[in-house]
C-alpha positions in Angstrom: 81.8 96.9 95.0 83.4 93.5 94.4 82.1 93.8 90.8 83.9 97.1 90.4 87.1 95.6 91.7 86.9 92.6 89.3 86.1 95.0 86.4 89.1 97.2 87.2 91.3 94.1 87.4 90.1 93.0 83.9 90.7 96.5 82.5 94.2 96.5 84.0 95.0 93.1 82.5 93.8 94.1 79.0 95.6 97.5 79.2 98.8 95.6 80.3 98.5 93.3 77.3 98.0 96.3 74.9 100.9 98.2 76.4 98.9 101.0 78.0 100.9 101.2 81.2 99.3 104.4 82.6 95.8 103.0 82.3 97.0 99.7 83.8 98.5 101.5 86.8 95.4 103.7 87.3 93.1 100.7 87.2 95.3 98.6 89.6 95.5 101.5 92.0 91.7 102.0 92.0 91.2 98.3 92.4 93.6 98.2 95.3 91.9 101.1 97.1 88.5 99.6 96.6 89.7 96.3 98.0 91.1 98.1 101.1 87.7 99.8 101.6 85.8 96.5 101.2 88.1 94.8 103.7 87.7 97.6 106.3 83.9 97.6 105.9 83.9 93.8 106.3 85.9 94.0 109.5 83.7 96.7 110.9 80.6 94.6 110.2 82.3 91.5 111.5 83.2 93.0 114.9 79.8 94.7 115.2 81.0 98.3 115.1 78.5 99.1 112.3 75.4 97.2 111.5 73.9 96.8 108.0 70.1 96.6 108.0 
């Protein structure tokens, strides 16, 4: 999932340089939501609420 976030950030940076603002906004929004999901999952694992086998 971290790879997806980095890929979306690169896409957003390239789209911003090329002036594709809608693509940039969509990529940044998707990266932000994935980062939030990763953070929540990390905290759940950290506090032992869920266990990854």
